[in-house]
N, C-alpha and C positions, 0 to 999 in steps of 0.2 A: 439515397435515403439514409439519413443518420438515425440510428436506432435508439430506442429509449434506454437500452442498457448501458449507454455511454455514461450516464450520470452516476450509477453505482460503481462503475469501473473507476471513474475519476475520484469519487469519494474514497474508494478503497486505496487508490494510489496515495491520496493525502494521508490516510491512516498510516501507511508504511513509511512515507517520507517524513511525517511529523508525529512520531510515536509519543504518547502521553503517559507519563508515569506518576502515580500518586503516592506520596509518602506522608507519614504522620509528622515527621520532624523535618524542619527546614533550617538551614544555616547559611551564613555568609562569612567569609574570611575578610574582615574589613581592613586589617593591617598586618603585614608580615615584615619583620626586620631580621636579616641574617648577617651575622658577623663571623668571618672566617679568619682566624689568627694562625698565620704560617709560622711554624717553629723551625729553629736551626736544624733540628733532627729530621725534618721532612714530614713530621706529623702535623696535621691541621686540627686545631681545636675550634669547634663550631658552636656558636650560640644562636639559637633561633627564638624569636619572640613572636607568637601568633595570637592575634585577637580575633575571637569568634563571637558572632551574635547569633543566638539560637531563638527559634520560635518552636515551642513544644518541648516535650521531655527529651532529654538526651543522656547518654551514658559516658560520653567522652569524645576525644578527637583522635584522628589517626594521622600518622606520618609515614609515608613509604620512602625509604632511602635505599636506592639500588646503586651500589658502588660501581664505578667503571672498572674495567678489567685490571687486575693487579692490586686494587685498593681494598681496604677492609674497614667497615664501620664498627667501632667499639665504644663501650662505656656510655651507652645512652641513658640519660636521666631526664626527669621532668619535674617541674615544680610550678606552684602558683603562689605568688606573694611570699616566696621563701619556703613554703610548705611542700614537701615532696609528694609526688603523685605516683600511683602504681603504673608501671610500664609492662605491657605484655607483648612479647615478640612472636610473630608468626612469619617465618621466612624473612622477607625484607620489609614487612609491614609491622609498625609499632602502634599498639593501641594504648593510649594514655587515658586511664579511667578517671572520670570526674563527672559525677551525675549532677543534673540540675534541670531547670525548666524555665523557659522564657527569660534568659539573661545573657549578658555579655561577659565573657571570661578572657583572661590573658594568661597564656601558658608559655613557660620558658623551657626549651629543650636544649640539652647540652650533650655533645658526643664528639668523638675523635675519629679522624680519618687517617688510618695508617697507610703509608705509601701514597699520600695524596699529592705530594710534590715530586715532579719529575726533574731530576738534576742532570744537567749536561755540562760540558766543559766550559761553556761561556754563559749560559743562563740556567735558571731554574724556573719552571713554569707550573702554575696551578691552573689546570684546564678541567673544569668541572660542571656537571649538570645538576643543579639543585632541584630541578623539576624537568619533566619531559612530556612528550605527547601522550603518555599514559595517565597523566594527572587529570582527574575528573572534576576538580574544583577550580573556580576562578579566584585568583588573588586580586583583591580590589586595590591594594596598594602595597607593592613589593619593592623592597630595597635590599641590595646585597653589597656588603663592604668587605674588601679583602685587605688585611693588615700584614705588612712584611715583618720579619723578625726584628728589624731596626730601621730607622729612618733612612731614606734614599731618594734621590731624584732621578734614578735610572730605572724607568718603568715602561713596560709595554703592556697595554691593556685594551681589549676590545671584546665585544659580545656578538653572538650569532642570533639570528631570528628575532625573538622578542627582546633580546638584550642588546640588539644592535644600536649603536649611537646613543647609549644611555650612560656611558662612563664619565666620571668626573675625577680628576687627579687632585690629590691633596698634598700639602707640603711635606708631611711625614712619610710620603710614599704610598699611602693607602689609596685604594681606588673604590669609589662608590658607584655602583650600578643602580640607578633609580629607574626601575622598570615601570613603575606606577601600576596600572591595571594589566594583569596577565590573564588572558582567557584560558579556559580549560583546554586540554588536548593540544598544547603547543609546546615547542621547544624554546630554549633560551640559554644555551651554554655560555659560560663566561671563561675568558682566557687571560691570565695575567702572568707576566714574566719579570723576574728580578735578577740581578747579578748573582752568579754562583757563589761569590765571596760571602754572601749573607747566610749560606748554608754549609759552613765549613765543617760542622760536626756530622754532616751526612755523607755516607759513603756514596761515591758517584754511581748512579743507577744506570746511566746510559752513556755510551761512547759516542763522541763526535760533537759538533757544534749544532746549535739549534736557533740562534738568533735570526739568521737570515731566513730560515724556513718560517719562523713565526711572523716576521715582517712581510714575507711574501704572502702568507696566509691572510694577514690583515688586509693587504692590498686586494687580494682576490675576493675577499669578503665584501669589501667596498664596491668592487666592480660588479660582483654578482647582485648586490642590492640595487645598484644603479641600473643594471640591465633589467632586473625584475621590475623596477619602477617604470622603465621605459616600455617594457612589454605590457605592463598593466595599463599604461596610458593608451597604448595602441589598441588593446582589447576593449577598453572603455569606449574608444571612438567607434570601433566596430559595433559595439552594443548599441550606441546611440543612433547609428545610421542603418546598420544591417538588420537589426531585429525589427524596427518599424517597417522597413521595406518588405521583409519577409512576411510580416503580419498583414500588410496591405495586400500583397499578392494572394495570400490565403483567403482573406476576406472577399476579394474580388471573385475568386473561384466559387466560394460558398454563395455569394450573391447571385452569380450567374445561374447556378443550379436552382436556387430558390425562385428566380424569375421564370425558369422553364416549368417548374412545378406549378407556379401560380398561373401561367398561361394555360396549362392543361386543365386546371381546375375551372378556369373561366370558360374554356371550351365546353366542358361537361355541363356547366350551368346553362350555357346557351342552347345546347342540344335538348336539355330537359330530361326528366325521368321517363323511361320507356317501359316501366313495369307497373302493375297495379297493386301488388302485395309485397313480395320479396324479390330481391335481385335474382336473375336467372341462375340456374344451377350449373355454372361453368366448371367449378371444382366440387369434389365431395365435401361434405360438411367438415370432417376432420382437416382436410387440406385447406378449406376456407378459414378455419380457426387458426391454423398454423400460419397462413399468409397474413391474416389480419392482426395476429398477435405477435408480430415482429419475429417470425420464425421460432416461436416458442410454443411448446405443448405442455400445459400444466396437467396434473392428474385428472382434473375435471374434464379435460379433452377426451380422455379414454372413456370416461363415463358417457360423454356425449356420443362417442363412436359406437358404444354398445346400444344406446337408444336409437341411433341412426340405423343400425342393423334391424332393430325392431320395426322402425318406420318403413324400411324398404321391404320387409317381409322375409329377410334372410334368417331371422330369429323370431320365435314366438314366445310370448310370456304365458306359460301354462298355469302359473299360480303366483301369488305374492312371493317374491324372493327366488323364483325358479324360472329358468329359461330353457328352451329347446331349439336346436338348429333344425332347419328343414333342408330339403334337397335342392333348393334354389341356389345356383352358383353365382358368385360375384365376379365381375371382370376387373375389379380393383384390388391390387395386390395387398394393400394394408388391411383391407376388410377381410380377406382370406387369412392373413396372418392372425388377426384378432380372433376370428372364429375358431381357427385350429387351436390356438393357445388356450382360450377360455373353455372350449367345449371338448377338447381332447386331452390337453395337458393338465389343466387345473380341474376341470370337470371330467366326466367319463361318459362314453357312449352317446355323445352328442347332447348331453345335458349339463347345465351349469347353474349353480346357485351361489349366493353370497356366503353361505356356510362353507362351500368348497373353497372360496377365495380366502376366507379367514383361516381355515385349516392349513391351506397351502403356505400362506405367509407366516404362520406361527412357527413353521419348521425353518430354522435358520439355514439349513442346507439348500433350501430353495431360493434364498434371497438373491444370490448371484445370477441364477437362471432367470428370475423375474426381471432383474435389471437388464439382462441380455435381451429378453423379449421386448421390454420397453424400448430399448435402443433400436432393435430391428423394426419395430412398428413405427417409431418416429422417423427412421430412415426411409421407410417406404412412403410415409406421408410426404416427407420432404421431396422424394423422387417424383411424386405426382405433380407437385408444384413446379419443379424444375423442368418437367417435360412440357409444360404449358408455355414456356418462354415468356414469363411475366417480368423478368428482369433483363435489362440491357447488358450486353457483354462489354464490360469496360476494363478488361484485364490490363491492356497496355497503359491506359490512363491511370489506373490504380498503382501499377508498378512505377510509373513516372512520379506520381505523388509520393509513393513510399521512398523511392531513391532520393527525392529532394530533401528528405529528412537527414540524409547523410551530411548535408552541408552544416547541420547544427551539431553533429556528434562531437567534433573536436572541442567545441566551446563548452560542452557539458563537463569536460575535464579541465579545460583551461580557466574558465571563470572561477570555480571554487579554489583552484590552486593559487590564483592571484587575488583572492578575497573579494571578488566581484559577485556577491551573493544575490543581489537583486537581478542583474542580468542572467545569472545562472538559473534562478527560478523562472524567469520569463522564458528562457530558452527551453527549460524542461517542460513548461506548459505548452510552448509551441511544438516541441518535438512530440509530446504525447498526443496533441491534437492532430498533427499531421498523420501519425501512425494510425490512430483510431479512425481518422477520416479515410485513409487509404484502405483499411480493412473493411470498414462499415459502408462505404459508398457503393450502393447497389441500386441505381435508379431504376424505377419501374418502366416497363414499356407502356405504350398507350393502352393495351389491353389490361395490364396489371393495374395501371392507374384508374381505369374505368371500374374495375372490381372494387378497389378500395373506396372510390367515390360513392359507388352504389351502396355498399354495406354501411359506410358512415352515414349516408343519407337515411338509410333504413333505421339505424340506431337513433338518430336525432329525431325522427318523426314518429317512430313506433309508439312512444309513450303518449303521443297525442292522438293516436288512432282511435276514432270513435267506434262504439260497439256495432253500429249499423254497417260500417265498412268492413270490420273484422269478420262479421257473420257471412260476408260474401266471399271470403277467402276459402280456398279448398282446404280440406282436412290436412293434406300433405304440407301446404304452406304454413298452417298453424303449428304443426309439429316441427317443421324446420326452424321457425322463428324461436320456439322454446329451446330446441336443442342447441342452436347457435348461441343463444344467451347463456345457457348452462356451460358450454365449452369455453366461452370467453369469460366466465365468472362475472357476468354482467348482471348485477342484482336488479337494475331498473328494468331490463327486458324480462327477467323472470317474474318480477312483481307484476308487471303489466299483463303478462300471459295469464297469471292466476286470476287477476281482477276480471279480465275479459271472459275467462272460462266460467267463473262463478256467476257472472252477470248473465251469461248466455242461457244458463239453465241449471239451477242447483240440483234438480233431481237427477240430471245426467252425470253428476259427479259421483254417483254411487259406484262402488267397486264391484259391480256385478259382472258376470262372465261376458255380458254383451260387449264389454270394453276390453276384453283380452284379445279377441279375434274378430276383425282385424284390429291393428293398433289404432288408437285414437289420441287426440290431444289430452283427454282426461287420464288415460293410463300413462301417457308419457309424463304429464305433470306430476302424477302421483309417484312415479318411479324416480323422477329426477333427483330429489334430495337423498333418497336411499342409495341410488347408484353412485352419486357423487361422493357421499360420505365413505362408502366402502372402498372405492378406488383410491381416494385420498389417503385413507388409513393404510391400505396395502402399499402404496408408494412410499409413505413415510416409514413404515416398519421395515422395508427392504432396502432403504437407502444405506449405502455403506459409507462410513466416514473413516478418514485416515489422518494420522498426525505424525508428523515426524517425531572447544573454543579456547582457544588460547589466543592471546593478543601479543603482538610484537611491537617494538618501537624502542625508543630510548634516545638519550643524548650521546655525548661523546663517550666512546669506549663501552657502549651498551648500558651506561649508568643513567640515573634519573630518579624519578619518583614523583610524589605529589602529596596532597593533603586531603583530609576528609573528616568525617565524624560518624558516630554510631550511637 
């Protein structure tokens, strides 16, 4: 049996997987052009030109510049059309103030990178992350150009991740990395090397040769990208074949269980209905409500349980809003728990009223104890259902289904790593479905299915029950029908009970003492809304609620950054 609570669980999963954040101001970075001029001294002069398109009011843009280890960012300035803009620095974040609303602006940033060039005996390299996976904005069109101190044709250049295979060499020795669109939260380090002779005014910063290491790194980068592409193709093939096969297998299982349920239903229809009024009392009413309500007991179920004690004669209603237990003992554990709690813990000396319940729940010190009592009572109701063997024992089958989900686990990590997002979400949906199915699959036995069939049949036909038929029911069956509807929060059953009772004899609806002892459908219907309201309020007032970062990442040498707005 797949329970109704699967839908809210799935919706809750979607909320966590796809969080929605609403902001008053929206922006896009439509174009970014970065020029890095390498100086003989080893300092790098950088000029960035960012074009933003804003929707709504804004106060400016941001640029996070995190230098890699050993380097320093200095002399940051900003301007628009030659006019200087105020720059505010907070750690590695620069806020460029420029207020406006619904417009497109272009801002030029200029800054220096001290120790930006690493000089070795044979080459000098500029290995730099202008952005990294901490960047929260997408660059719609990004280009980075590296300029040597003077023209040369001896250049090694390549990029990593988003910058891979984007380099273009120019005659003057400059290298253009045209990355085009760069998604947020991605890396894209660039690496360029020139002859050491172009940096004669720089004191050698590192001992040893580096050219071979750089060329080796370039080849490894190419091989890694090729290997990743090959692995991605393999995973894509697995997704195209494996996921449909897994889905078909799961659907066949679900179909087989549906056919079994359908066969049982058809058998019950052939046998016909064997009762004249209500289904036989195989379970107590609270247990029946628990079983029919998908193993859930709402606060109204406790109200129904109290009325059921009145129906059975374990409790007497001595006056409006006041009850008294009698010496009659119950053989049902959850009934004894309820009687003891209401008439000895909340009430006193075997008497209980809604005023006692209100006073008890107003004291916050009692809230945890009330929740403990509810848990004990619900556990006892659950135990009654479990003792009836109404569910098939499918432990091995459920474990097998649960373990089959392990086949999907590796792909939950591999698919997003290799940018296969559609297969990833399909796998996530399959994985969630299998896990929920393994947990929730508790098929009913023949007896359990018979109980469900009978009570569903009762609900479907009770609203059409004529007055003449209802009058032939026993008083006990009339009370059971109303209490069941109350515990299930079924308004149609409750409404029909009231209509039948009023039509049966308005004079008998009088709240005279004749209807306190013994219990009658009239006293039960009168008490229903009052009992339900008080127990629902008690449950809500005692419910306890509880509520409960730094990020890491970066490009080469821990450096990086990104862009944004405020």
